[in-house]
C-alpha positions as CSV (number, residue, x, y, z in Angstrom):
1,X,7.5,58.0,33.8
2,X,4.7,55.8,32.7
3,X,1.4,57.6,32.4
4,X,-2.2,56.5,31.7
5,X,-4.5,59.1,30.3
6,X,-8.3,58.8,30.2
7,X,-11.1,61.1,29.1
8,X,-13.4,61.4,26.2
9,X,-16.6,62.2,24.4
10,X,-15.7,65.8,23.4
11,X,-12.5,67.6,22.4
12,X,-12.6,69.5,25.7
13,X,-11.8,66.2,27.4
14,X,-9.3,64.8,24.8
15,X,-7.1,67.6,23.8
16,X,-5.9,68.7,27.3
17,X,-4.8,65.1,27.9
18,X,-2.9,65.1,24.7
19,X,-1.4,68.5,25.3
20,X,-0.1,67.3,28.7
21,X,1.4,64.2,27.0
22,X,3.2,66.5,24.5
23,X,4.7,68.6,27.3
24,X,5.9,65.6,29.2
25,X,7.7,64.3,26.2
26,X,9.7,67.5,26.1
27,X,11.1,67.0,29.6
28,X,11.1,63.2,29.8
29,X,12.1,61.6,26.5
30,X,11.6,58.1,28.0
31,X,8.0,58.8,29.1
32,X,5.5,56.2,27.9
33,X,1.7,56.6,27.6
34,X,-1.4,54.6,27.4
35,X,-4.8,56.2,26.6
36,X,-8.0,54.5,27.7
37,X,-11.2,55.7,26.1
38,X,-14.3,54.7,24.1
39,X,-13.7,53.4,20.7
40,X,-17.1,54.8,19.4
41,X,-16.5,58.4,20.6
42,X,-14.1,61.1,19.4
43,X,-11.1,59.8,21.2
44,X,-11.4,56.6,19.2
45,X,-10.6,58.5,16.1
46,X,-8.2,61.2,17.4
47,X,-5.9,59.4,19.8
48,X,-4.7,56.5,17.5
49,X,-3.7,59.1,15.0
50,X,-1.1,60.4,17.4
51,X,0.6,57.0,17.6
52,X,-0.2,56.7,21.3
53,X,-1.3,53.2,22.5
54,X,-5.1,53.1,22.9
55,X,-7.3,50.7,24.8
56,X,-11.1,51.0,24.9
57,X,-13.9,50.5,27.4
58,X,-17.7,50.6,26.8
59,X,-19.5,53.1,29.0
60,X,-22.9,54.9,29.2
61,X,-23.8,58.1,30.9
62,X,-26.1,58.3,33.9
63,X,-29.6,59.7,33.2
64,X,-30.9,62.3,35.7
65,X,-34.1,60.3,36.0
66,X,-34.7,56.7,37.2
67,X,-34.5,54.4,34.1
68,X,-33.3,51.1,32.8
69,X,-30.5,53.1,31.1
70,X,-29.0,53.8,34.5
71,X,-29.0,50.1,35.4
72,X,-27.0,49.4,32.3
73,X,-24.7,52.3,33.0
74,X,-23.9,51.0,36.4
75,X,-23.3,47.5,35.1
76,X,-21.0,48.8,32.3
77,X,-19.1,50.9,35.0
78,X,-18.4,47.8,37.1
79,X,-17.4,45.9,34.0
80,X,-15.2,48.9,33.0
81,X,-13.5,48.9,36.4
82,X,-12.5,45.2,36.0
83,X,-11.3,45.7,32.5
84,X,-9.4,48.9,33.5
85,X,-7.7,47.0,36.3
86,X,-6.4,44.5,33.8
87,X,-5.0,47.4,31.5
88,X,-3.4,49.0,34.5
89,X,-1.8,45.9,35.9
90,X,-0.3,45.2,32.4
91,X,0.9,48.7,31.7
92,X,2.1,49.4,35.4
93,X,1.7,53.2,35.3
94,X,3.3,55.6,37.7
95,X,0.5,58.1,37.3
96,X,-3.1,58.2,36.0
97,X,-4.8,61.4,34.8
98,X,-8.5,61.6,34.1
99,X,-9.6,64.6,32.1
100,X,-13.4,64.1,32.2
101,X,-16.1,62.2,30.5
102,X,-17.9,59.1,31.6
103,X,-15.1,56.8,30.3
104,X,-12.6,58.3,32.8
105,X,-14.7,57.2,35.8
106,X,-14.0,53.4,35.8
107,X,-10.3,54.0,34.9
108,X,-9.4,56.5,37.6
109,X,-11.5,54.6,40.2
110,X,-9.7,51.4,39.3
111,X,-6.3,53.1,39.6
112,X,-7.2,54.6,43.0
113,X,-8.3,51.2,44.3
114,X,-5.0,49.7,43.0
115,X,-3.0,52.3,44.9
116,X,-1.7,54.1,41.8
117,X,-1.2,57.9,42.1
118,X,-4.2,59.6,40.5
119,X,-5.4,63.1,39.5
120,X,-8.3,64.6,37.7
121,X,-8.4,67.7,35.5
122,X,-11.5,69.9,35.7
123,X,-11.5,73.1,33.5
124,X,-15.1,74.2,34.0
125,X,-16.8,76.3,36.7
126,X,-19.3,73.5,37.2
127,X,-17.5,70.1,37.7
128,X,-18.7,67.3,35.6
129,X,-20.4,64.2,36.9
130,X,-17.4,61.9,36.5
131,X,-15.1,64.3,38.2
132,X,-17.4,65.0,41.1
133,X,-17.6,61.2,41.7
134,X,-13.9,60.7,41.3
135,X,-13.0,63.7,43.6
136,X,-13.5,61.4,46.6
137,X,-10.9,58.9,45.5
138,X,-8.1,60.8,43.6
139,X,-5.0,62.2,45.2
140,X,-5.2,65.6,43.4
141,X,-7.6,67.7,41.5
142,X,-6.1,70.1,38.8
143,X,-8.4,73.1,38.4
144,X,-8.6,76.2,36.1
145,X,-11.3,78.4,37.8
146,X,-11.8,79.5,41.4
147,X,-15.6,78.7,41.2
148,X,-14.7,75.0,40.9
149,X,-13.0,74.7,44.2
150,X,-16.2,74.1,46.1
151,X,-16.5,70.6,44.6
152,X,-13.2,69.2,46.0
153,X,-11.4,68.9,49.3
154,X,-8.9,71.8,49.8
155,X,-5.9,69.5,50.4
156,X,-6.4,68.0,46.9
157,X,-6.7,71.2,44.9
158,X,-3.9,72.5,42.7
159,X,-4.8,75.6,40.5
160,X,-2.9,74.7,37.4
161,X,-4.9,76.0,34.5
162,X,-5.1,74.0,31.3
163,X,-2.4,72.0,29.5
164,X,-3.6,73.5,26.3
165,X,-2.1,76.8,27.5
166,X,1.3,75.3,27.9
167,X,1.0,73.8,24.4
168,X,0.1,77.1,22.9
169,X,2.9,78.9,24.9
170,X,5.5,76.4,23.3
171,X,4.0,77.0,19.9
172,X,4.3,80.8,20.2
173,X,7.9,80.5,21.4
174,X,8.7,78.2,18.5
175,X,6.8,80.2,15.9
176,X,6.5,83.7,17.1
177,X,5.5,85.1,13.6
178,X,2.9,83.9,11.2
179,X,1.7,85.0,7.8
180,X,-2.0,86.2,8.0
181,X,-4.2,85.0,5.0
182,X,-6.7,87.9,5.5
183,X,-6.2,91.5,6.6
184,X,-9.4,91.5,8.8
185,X,-10.5,88.0,9.9
186,X,-13.4,86.7,12.0
187,X,-13.4,83.1,13.1
188,X,-16.6,81.4,14.1
189,X,-17.2,77.8,15.4
190,X,-19.6,75.9,17.6
191,X,-17.3,73.4,19.3
192,X,-15.8,70.3,18.1
193,X,-19.1,68.9,16.9
194,X,-20.6,72.1,15.6
195,X,-23.8,73.8,16.8
196,X,-27.1,73.8,15.0
197,X,-28.4,77.1,16.4
198,X,-25.1,78.9,15.5
199,X,-25.3,77.5,12.1
200,X,-28.9,78.7,11.7
201,X,-27.8,82.3,12.7
202,X,-24.8,82.2,10.3
203,X,-27.1,81.0,7.4
204,X,-29.5,84.0,8.2
205,X,-26.5,86.4,8.3
206,X,-24.7,85.4,5.1
207,X,-26.5,88.0,2.9
208,X,-25.1,90.7,5.1
209,X,-21.8,89.0,5.6
210,X,-21.2,88.9,1.9
211,X,-21.1,92.7,1.9
212,X,-18.6,93.1,4.7
213,X,-15.0,94.2,4.3
214,X,-13.7,91.5,6.6
215,X,-13.3,87.8,5.9
216,X,-15.0,85.2,8.0
217,X,-14.0,81.6,8.4
218,X,-17.1,79.6,9.6
219,X,-16.7,76.0,10.9
220,X,-19.9,74.1,10.6
221,X,-19.1,70.8,12.2
222,X,-18.8,67.7,10.0
223,X,-22.4,66.6,10.2
224,X,-23.8,70.0,9.3
225,X,-21.4,70.9,6.5
226,X,-23.5,69.8,3.4
227,X,-26.7,71.4,4.9
228,X,-25.0,74.7,5.5
229,X,-23.3,74.8,2.2
230,X,-26.6,74.2,0.4
231,X,-28.4,76.8,2.5
232,X,-25.8,79.5,1.8
233,X,-25.1,78.7,-1.9
234,X,-27.0,81.7,-3.2
235,X,-25.2,84.0,-0.9
236,X,-21.7,82.7,-1.4
237,X,-19.0,85.4,-1.6
238,X,-15.1,85.6,-1.7
239,X,-14.9,86.8,1.9
240,X,-17.0,83.9,3.4
241,X,-15.0,80.6,3.9
242,X,-17.0,77.7,5.2
243,X,-15.2,74.5,6.4
244,X,-16.6,71.3,8.1
245,X,-13.8,71.0,10.7
246,X,-10.3,72.4,11.6
247,X,-7.7,70.0,12.6
248,X,-5.3,72.6,13.9
249,X,-7.6,75.2,15.5
250,X,-4.7,77.2,17.3
251,X,-3.1,77.8,13.9
252,X,-6.3,79.4,12.6
253,X,-7.1,81.2,15.8
254,X,-3.7,83.0,15.5
255,X,-4.8,84.6,12.3
256,X,-8.1,86.0,13.6
257,X,-9.0,89.4,14.9
258,X,-12.3,88.3,16.5
259,X,-13.7,85.0,17.5
260,X,-17.3,83.9,18.0
261,X,-17.6,80.5,19.7
262,X,-19.1,78.4,22.4
263,X,-17.6,78.9,25.8
264,X,-16.2,75.5,26.5
265,X,-13.2,75.4,28.7
266,X,-10.6,74.8,26.0
267,X,-11.9,77.7,23.9
268,X,-11.5,80.0,27.0
269,X,-7.9,78.8,27.3
270,X,-7.1,79.3,23.7
271,X,-8.8,82.8,23.6
272,X,-6.7,83.9,26.6
273,X,-3.4,82.6,25.3
274,X,-3.8,84.2,21.9
275,X,-5.3,87.4,23.3
276,X,-8.2,86.9,21.0
277,X,-11.3,89.2,21.6
278,X,-14.2,86.8,21.7
279,X,-18.0,86.8,21.5
280,X,-19.1,83.8,23.6
281,X,-22.3,82.1,22.7
282,X,-22.7,79.5,25.6
283,X,-24.4,76.2,25.0
284,X,-27.5,76.0,27.2
285,X,-27.5,72.2,26.9
286,X,-24.8,71.5,29.4
287,X,-24.8,70.3,33.0
288,X,-25.0,73.1,35.5
289,X,-25.1,75.7,32.7
290,X,-21.3,75.7,33.0
291,X,-20.7,77.3,29.7
292,X,-22.6,80.4,30.7
293,X,-20.7,80.6,34.0
294,X,-17.4,80.2,32.1
295,X,-18.3,83.1,29.7
296,X,-19.4,85.3,32.6
297,X,-16.1,84.9,34.3
298,X,-14.4,86.4,31.2
299,X,-17.0,89.1,30.7
300,X,-16.6,90.1,34.3
301,X,-12.9,90.6,33.5
302,X,-13.7,92.8,30.5
303,X,-12.0,90.1,28.4
304,X,-15.0,89.0,26.2
305,X,-18.6,89.8,25.3
306,X,-21.7,87.5,25.7
307,X,-24.5,86.6,23.3
308,X,-26.9,84.1,24.9
309,X,-28.4,81.6,22.6
310,X,-31.9,82.8,23.3
311,X,-30.9,86.2,21.7
312,X,-29.0,84.6,18.8
313,X,-30.3,85.2,15.3
314,X,-28.9,86.5,12.0
315,X,-29.1,90.1,13.1
316,X,-27.5,89.8,16.5
317,X,-24.8,87.5,14.9
318,X,-23.8,90.4,12.6
319,X,-24.2,93.1,15.2
320,X,-22.0,91.5,17.8
321,X,-19.2,90.9,15.3
322,X,-19.4,94.5,13.9
323,X,-19.2,95.9,17.5
324,X,-15.8,94.5,17.8
325,X,-14.5,94.7,14.3
326,X,-15.3,98.4,14.1
327,X,-13.7,99.2,17.5
328,X,-9.9,98.6,17.4
329,X,-9.4,100.2,20.8
330,X,-11.8,97.9,22.5
331,X,-10.2,94.9,20.9
332,X,-6.8,96.1,22.1
333,X,-8.2,96.5,25.7
334,X,-9.7,93.0,25.6
335,X,-6.4,91.6,24.4
336,X,-4.6,93.0,27.4
337,X,-7.2,91.6,29.8
338,X,-7.2,88.2,28.1
339,X,-3.4,88.0,28.6
340,X,-3.9,88.5,32.4
341,X,-6.1,85.3,32.4
342,X,-3.5,83.2,30.5
343,X,-1.9,80.3,32.5
344,X,1.0,79.0,30.4
345,X,2.6,76.9,33.3
346,X,-0.3,74.5,33.5
347,X,1.5,71.3,32.3
348,X,4.6,72.2,34.3
349,X,2.6,72.3,37.5
350,X,0.7,69.1,36.6
351,X,3.9,67.2,35.9
352,X,5.5,68.3,39.0
353,X,2.5,67.1,41.0
354,X,2.7,63.8,39.2
355,X,6.4,63.4,40.1
356,X,5.7,64.3,43.7
357,X,2.9,61.8,43.9
358,X,5.2,59.1,42.3
359,X,7.9,59.7,45.0
360,X,5.2,59.5,47.7
């Protein structure tokens, strides 16, 4: 099967696409892929490193208010559709999958207009702008959460879960046992780009963290690393491990007892698959407040706890972590509830749908 993948801007749009591709390669050794994204966003760095063929489009997001930016965004969209059609005609895909982000809109739209089987993947409770637009044109919508159904026609919906879950399931099957670097381990990160407010709370918490009996790995985000290292220099301690970025986050998550993180869709999937008790700190700067809604779905299932950013500071940072680190029974209960939310068959369902669309 020849497959075009498109999506970008954040890891939550990129990594599920790559995870789906990795699964397809295990069942179809002749599969060929083309990734279409933006060269100046994350996918422009990440995708070429995988060896996958990469083509780029220039896109801009739509502003919520009337502006000249929107005029330019529409013009770039139309140019992107024309360029995407050239890429598609040259590659001749059997299936096109969009995983979100503005760059996916012209590609999936162009594919639909060319009569190529299409699908979108939407992991959040609040569907993104690109996916809401594309929902009118695609053949199928792959969803993770029940709350998202309201954005798409019933006949298009397939509840698949995330390809990241299948990727993790394959990893766990291949490497069921790992060596833990720390006896008691907390992992904290603010998404693929880092989070300033979380960094500020961590900096304020470091004097207290330095006295704890657990180790903490804190991921700052590349652009914040030097600033955080300078601010925490006087409170450095052997149990505090500060890094700018983690290339293989699942490998690190497997070693953790507690996670504190944003509640992006990919993090929810990873927490569920690893059965990792999590303190979600939703970003308030996202469309439709979807990270808060994502987190609330896990809290309602007794699978996570919630710390809203308005309540985040050095003291609450420590308190929330200590609540879980000092209560092994609660962590065990949360692990059981998280495993109920895991959806390891996601990529299988998506590939079966792609095959069915190919056959017509």
